[in-house]
C-alpha positions in Angstrom: 3.3 6.0 10.4 0.8 4.1 12.6 -1.9 6.6 11.7 -1.1 6.2 8.0 -1.3 2.4 8.5 -4.7 2.8 10.2 -6.0 5.0 7.3 -4.8 2.4 4.7 -6.5 -0.4 6.7 -9.7 1.6 7.0 -10.1 2.7 3.3 -9.1 -0.7 1.8 -8.9 -1.0 -1.9 -10.2 2.6 -2.3 -6.6 3.5 -1.5 -6.1 3.6 -5.3 -8.5 6.5 -5.7 -5.8 8.7 -4.3 -2.3 9.9 -5.4 0.1 7.6 -3.5 3.4 9.4 -4.2 3.5 10.9 -0.7 2.8 7.6 0.9 5.5 6.0 -1.2 8.0 8.7 -0.2 7.0 8.2 3.4 7.6 4.5 3.1 11.0 4.9 1.4 12.2 7.2 4.1 10.9 5.0 6.8 12.5 1.8 5.7 15.9 3.5 5.7 15.4 5.4 9.0 18.0 5.2 11.7 15.4 4.2 14.3 14.5 0.5 14.2 10.9 1.1 15.4 10.3 3.5 12.4 11.7 0.9 10.1 9.4 -1.7 11.6 6.2 0.4 11.3 7.2 1.2 7.7 7.0 -2.5 6.9 3.8 -2.8 8.8 2.5 0.0 6.6 3.6 -2.0 3.5 1.8 -5.0 4.8 -1.3 -2.9 5.3 -1.1 -1.8 1.7 -0.9 -5.3 0.5 -3.7 -6.5 2.7 -5.9 -3.6 1.6 -5.1 -4.5 -2.0 -6.0 -8.2 -1.7 -9.3 -7.8 -3.6 -8.0 -5.5 -6.3 -7.1 -8.4 -8.6 -9.8 -10.8 -7.6 -13.1 -10.9 -9.3 -15.6 -11.4 -6.5 -19.2 -12.7 -7.2 -21.2 -10.0 -9.0 -18.3 -7.6 -9.2 -15.9 -6.8 -12.0 -12.3 -5.9 -11.6 -11.8 -2.2 -11.5 -9.3 -1.5 -14.2 -8.3 1.8 -12.7 -7.5 0.3 -9.3 -5.7 -2.7 -10.9 -3.4 -0.5 -12.9 -2.7 1.7 -9.9 -2.0 -1.3 -7.7 0.5 -2.8 -10.3 2.3 0.5 -10.6 2.5 0.9 -6.8 3.8 -2.7 -6.5 6.6 -1.9 -9.0 7.8 0.5 -6.3 7.0 -1.6 -3.2 8.3 -5.0 -4.2 12.0 -3.9 -4.5 11.7 -2.2 -1.1 10.5 -5.4 0.5 13.1 -7.5 -1.3 
C-alpha cells in the first residue's frame, strides 16, 4: 500500500491516464482490513489520490482543464467519497 501511495504521489494527475479499478479494489479491501495499520495506510493512499488530483479541476495559467482527466476524477470520487464518509 505504501508503494502504491508513492506511485500515486509521483505520477500526480496523470493518474487518470490509467484504469483505476484495481486501485479502487485495493483501497476497498484495505479500509475494511482487520489490521489497523493496513486501514491507516489505505486512508493515506486516498489522501494521496486527492492531493494528486488537486489540479485536475483547476485551470492554471496557460493550461486548459483536461476533460478526460476531469471526468475520470469525478467518477473515481463517486467511489472514494462514500469510503471516506
